[in-house]
C-alpha positions, 0 to 999 in steps of 0.5 A: 300078241299085244294089239289083238282086241280082246273080243279075238285074243281068244283065236287061235293064230299061227304068226302072231307077232305078224297079227300083230303087224297087221293090225298096227298095218290097218291102223284107226278105223277112221281113217280106215272108212276115210280112204275107203270112202276115198277110193269108193269115189274114184271107183266110178269112171264117170267121176274119175274121168272128171277127177283127172280133168280137173286135177291136169286142167286147173278149174273147169265149168260143168259144160267144159266138163261135159265136152271133155268127158262126154257125159251130158251136163245134167250128169256132171253136175250130179257126180260134182255134187257128190264129189263137193260133199265129199271135200273132194272138189269146190266150186268157185263163181264168176258172175253166172259161170261155177269152176270147179276145181280138185281140193282135197290132196289126197285124192289130188296124191292119187291123181297124181298117180294115175296119171305118171 
């Protein structure tokens, strides 16, 4: 049980080798937190709808996303602010219009599985 942290080494196990495999599968705590954060972004149906629309069609403006998803403009803007802060989407300004697109490759991969 070489992977068991010292603070848990005194606990009884049934299948010690599997415990080590489970610890290895869980991996780095920072990476685990990153994936949990990604999944929490996708857990909201409105944010997921926005991401799916952007993934499938490419860059869209807030008003177009509102029509496509049935959300109102302020709700779309709020969701995009959260997604932008997380580094999942980015906006490109053309004059007075900002078009958003998905920029996180890991999220794009997840979205691809959602649409497969």
